[in-house]
C-alpha positions as CSV (number, residue, x, y, z in Angstrom):
1,M,-26.8,-192.9,175.1
2,N,-28.4,-194.5,172.0
3,I,-31.8,-193.8,170.6
4,K,-33.5,-196.7,172.4
5,E,-32.1,-195.7,175.8
6,L,-33.2,-192.1,175.1
7,R,-36.7,-193.3,174.3
8,M,-36.9,-195.4,177.4
9,T,-35.6,-192.7,179.6
10,M,-38.1,-190.3,178.2
11,M,-41.0,-192.7,178.8
12,K,-39.9,-193.4,182.4
13,S,-39.6,-189.7,183.2
14,K,-43.1,-188.8,181.7
15,K,-44.8,-189.7,185.0
16,T,-42.0,-188.7,187.5
17,D,-40.5,-185.6,185.9
18,P,-42.6,-184.1,183.0
19,E,-40.2,-181.2,182.5
20,K,-37.3,-183.5,182.0
21,S,-39.5,-185.6,179.7
22,Q,-40.2,-182.6,177.5
23,V,-36.5,-181.8,177.1
24,L,-35.8,-185.5,176.3
25,M,-38.6,-185.4,173.7
26,A,-37.2,-182.3,172.1
27,I,-33.8,-184.0,171.9
28,L,-35.3,-187.2,170.5
29,S,-37.3,-185.3,167.9
30,A,-34.4,-183.1,166.8
31,S,-32.0,-186.1,166.5
32,Q,-34.5,-188.0,164.4
33,M,-34.9,-185.0,162.2
34,I,-31.1,-184.7,161.8
35,A,-31.0,-188.3,160.6
36,K,-34.0,-187.9,158.3
37,N,-32.6,-184.8,156.7
38,D,-29.3,-186.6,156.1
39,G,-30.5,-189.3,153.8
40,N,-33.3,-190.8,155.8
41,R,-30.9,-192.9,157.8
42,E,-30.9,-194.4,161.3
43,T,-30.4,-192.0,164.2
44,T,-26.9,-192.2,165.7
45,D,-25.3,-191.2,169.0
46,K,-23.7,-188.3,167.1
47,D,-27.1,-187.0,166.1
48,I,-28.3,-187.1,169.7
49,V,-25.2,-185.0,170.8
50,S,-25.9,-182.6,167.9
51,A,-29.5,-182.3,169.0
52,A,-28.6,-181.7,172.6
53,K,-26.2,-178.9,171.6
54,K,-28.9,-177.4,169.5
55,E,-31.3,-177.4,172.4
56,I,-28.7,-175.8,174.7
57,K,-28.1,-173.1,172.1
58,M,-31.8,-172.4,171.7
59,A,-32.3,-172.2,175.5
60,Q,-29.3,-169.9,175.9
61,Q,-30.6,-167.6,173.1
62,S,-34.1,-167.5,174.9
63,K,-32.4,-166.8,178.2
64,D,-30.2,-164.0,176.7
65,A,-33.3,-162.5,175.0
66,G,-35.3,-162.5,178.2
67,A,-37.8,-165.0,176.7
68,P,-39.2,-167.9,178.6
69,F,-37.0,-171.0,178.7
70,N,-36.8,-174.2,180.8
71,P,-33.7,-174.1,183.0
72,I,-33.7,-177.9,183.3
73,T,-32.8,-177.9,179.6
74,F,-29.2,-177.1,180.4
75,E,-28.8,-179.9,182.9
76,V,-30.5,-182.6,180.8
77,C,-28.8,-181.7,177.6
78,D,-25.4,-181.4,179.2
79,S,-25.7,-185.1,180.3
80,F,-25.6,-186.0,176.5
81,L,-22.5,-184.0,175.7
82,P,-19.0,-185.6,175.8
83,K,-16.9,-184.5,178.7
84,T,-14.3,-181.9,177.8
85,M,-10.7,-182.6,178.4
86,N,-9.0,-180.5,181.1
87,E,-6.1,-178.2,180.3
88,S,-3.4,-180.6,181.4
89,D,-4.7,-183.4,179.2
90,T,-5.2,-181.1,176.3
91,R,-1.7,-179.8,176.6
92,T,-0.3,-183.3,176.7
93,A,-2.3,-184.3,173.6
94,I,-1.1,-181.2,171.7
95,Q,2.6,-181.7,172.8
96,T,2.4,-185.2,171.4
97,I,1.2,-184.0,168.1
98,V,3.6,-181.0,167.9
99,S,6.6,-183.2,168.8
100,A,5.8,-185.4,165.8
101,L,5.8,-182.5,163.3
102,P,8.7,-182.2,160.9
103,D,8.6,-178.4,161.2
104,Q,7.4,-176.8,164.4
105,N,6.2,-173.3,163.5
106,I,3.0,-171.4,163.5
107,K,2.3,-172.4,159.9
108,M,1.6,-175.9,161.2
109,M,-1.3,-174.7,163.4
110,G,-4.0,-175.9,161.0
111,K,-2.5,-179.3,160.8
112,V,-2.3,-179.6,164.6
113,M,-5.9,-178.4,165.1
114,G,-7.1,-180.8,162.4
115,Q,-5.4,-183.7,164.0
116,L,-6.8,-182.7,167.4
117,K,-10.3,-182.6,165.9
118,S,-9.8,-185.9,164.2
119,N,-8.4,-187.7,167.3
120,Y,-10.5,-186.1,170.1
121,G,-13.6,-184.6,168.4
122,D,-15.9,-182.8,170.7
123,S,-14.1,-183.8,173.8
124,I,-11.5,-181.0,173.4
125,D,-12.2,-177.3,173.9
126,G,-11.2,-175.7,170.6
127,G,-10.5,-172.2,172.1
128,M,-8.2,-173.6,174.8
129,A,-6.5,-175.9,172.3
130,S,-5.9,-173.0,169.9
131,N,-4.2,-170.9,172.6
132,I,-2.0,-173.9,173.7
133,V,-1.0,-174.7,170.1
134,K,-0.1,-171.0,169.4
135,E,2.0,-171.0,172.6
136,L,3.8,-174.2,171.7
137,L,4.4,-173.3,168.1
138,N,5.7,-169.8,168.8
139,T,8.4,-170.9,171.2
């Protein structure tokens, strides 16, 4: 979702779902602040994803501390996050990278993880990927 779509969705939900509108407003505000602090540039989709992650983190911290939080935050913010690859797809991606390595040992883990991050970004679960890489490079 781009910034214009975010604004329109927020405006539409103001009357029908004020709680959702508040969460969207927080994401909009945070994403614009990210762009402003990074050289006063235009807000990007990546900024919106970062803002959604930040809102989830703050809501989780409030929940863990027993402080008030809006439960709808998790649902709304989650819709902005890229979908994470499942284990099978992650394993296939890693096997492709590992098979192209000249030397397949654990010392290549950083190279594999870097390539995963570069190729798949936030759509890959780093913890799961790390375990799979270790398994494949240790055999």
